[in-house]
C-alpha positions as CSV (number, residue, x, y, z in Angstrom):
1,M,54.4,25.2,39.1
2,P,52.5,28.2,40.3
3,T,49.6,29.3,38.1
4,K,50.9,32.8,37.4
5,T,54.3,31.4,36.3
6,F,52.5,28.9,34.0
7,F,50.4,31.6,32.4
8,A,53.4,33.9,32.0
9,I,55.4,31.1,30.3
10,L,52.4,30.3,28.1
11,L,52.0,33.9,27.1
12,L,55.7,34.3,26.4
13,S,55.7,31.1,24.3
14,M,52.7,32.3,22.3
15,Q,54.4,35.6,21.6
16,L,57.6,33.8,20.5
17,L,55.7,31.4,18.3
18,N,53.7,34.3,16.8
19,G,57.0,36.0,16.0
20,F,58.0,32.9,14.0
21,G,54.8,33.0,12.0
22,V,53.1,29.9,13.6
23,F,49.9,31.8,14.3
24,A,50.1,33.8,11.1
25,Q,46.9,33.8,9.0
26,N,46.9,31.0,6.4
27,P,47.3,32.6,3.0
28,K,45.2,29.9,1.3
29,F,42.0,31.1,2.9
30,P,40.7,34.6,2.5
31,P,40.1,36.5,5.8
32,M,36.6,36.3,7.2
33,P,34.5,39.3,6.2
34,D,33.9,41.7,9.0
35,P,30.1,41.9,9.7
36,Q,30.4,45.6,10.3
37,T,31.6,46.1,6.7
38,Q,28.8,44.1,5.2
39,P,25.9,46.1,3.8
40,T,23.1,46.0,6.4
41,S,20.4,48.3,5.1
42,P,18.3,47.5,2.0
43,E,19.8,50.5,0.3
44,D,23.3,49.4,0.9
45,Q,22.5,45.9,-0.3
46,A,20.9,47.2,-3.4
47,K,23.9,49.4,-4.1
48,S,26.3,46.5,-3.5
49,K,24.3,44.3,-5.9
50,L,24.3,47.1,-8.5
51,E,28.0,47.5,-8.2
52,R,28.6,43.7,-8.6
53,D,26.2,43.7,-11.6
54,M,28.0,46.6,-13.3
55,A,31.4,45.0,-12.7
56,K,30.1,41.7,-14.2
57,K,28.7,43.5,-17.2
58,A,32.0,45.5,-17.7
59,N,33.9,42.2,-17.6
60,Q,31.6,40.6,-20.1
61,E,32.0,43.6,-22.5
62,R,35.8,43.5,-22.0
63,Q,35.7,39.8,-22.9
64,V,33.7,40.5,-26.1
65,A,36.2,43.2,-27.1
66,L,39.1,40.9,-26.4
67,K,37.6,38.2,-28.7
68,R,36.9,40.8,-31.4
69,D,40.5,42.2,-31.2
70,A,42.0,38.7,-31.2
71,E,40.1,37.9,-34.4
72,K,41.3,41.1,-35.9
73,L,44.9,40.3,-34.8
74,L,44.6,37.0,-36.6
75,K,43.3,38.6,-39.7
76,L,46.1,41.3,-39.7
77,A,48.8,38.7,-39.1
78,T,47.5,36.6,-42.0
79,E,47.5,39.7,-44.2
80,L,51.0,40.5,-43.0
81,K,52.2,37.0,-44.0
82,E,50.7,37.3,-47.4
83,Y,52.4,40.7,-47.9
84,V,55.8,39.2,-46.8
85,D,55.3,36.2,-49.1
86,K,54.9,38.6,-52.0
87,T,58.1,40.5,-51.3
88,N,61.7,39.4,-51.8
89,E,65.0,40.2,-50.1
90,N,65.4,43.3,-52.1
91,V,61.9,44.8,-51.6
92,L,60.4,45.8,-48.3
93,S,56.9,46.9,-49.0
94,F,55.5,50.0,-47.2
95,D,52.3,47.9,-46.7
96,V,54.3,45.4,-44.7
97,V,55.6,48.0,-42.3
98,K,52.2,49.6,-42.0
99,K,50.5,46.3,-41.3
100,A,53.2,45.4,-38.7
101,E,52.6,48.8,-36.9
102,E,48.9,48.2,-36.9
103,I,49.4,44.7,-35.4
104,E,51.7,46.2,-32.7
105,K,49.1,48.8,-31.7
106,L,46.3,46.3,-31.6
107,A,48.4,43.8,-29.6
108,H,49.3,46.5,-27.1
109,S,45.6,47.4,-26.8
110,V,44.7,43.8,-26.1
111,K,47.4,43.5,-23.5
112,E,46.1,46.6,-21.7
113,K,42.5,45.2,-21.8
114,M,43.7,41.9,-20.3
115,K,45.4,43.8,-17.4
116,A,42.2,45.8,-16.6
117,N,40.1,44.6,-13.8
């Protein structure tokens, strides 16, 4: 088989296989960082480190707030149960409704904090 024909068939085969995803990037591994996008100057490196440190501190503060809110949710839920236990089928206390609304708002806040990056 002539060399040009061989390379033409090889190139065509690679294009066909690429179309079927054989040479697609493996999603299990992140792409290699581009050296051109990496900070090269000391100022860029310092800025990058500062941004990472700020993001880490923000995540730590978010975690503390989540723990505090979760504890408050538990307290409110316990209070709600106590209020409900004191009522009967004929009486719906305003405190029960108010407590349930407070729990709902706090739960929504916790959910939004968990979504934040």
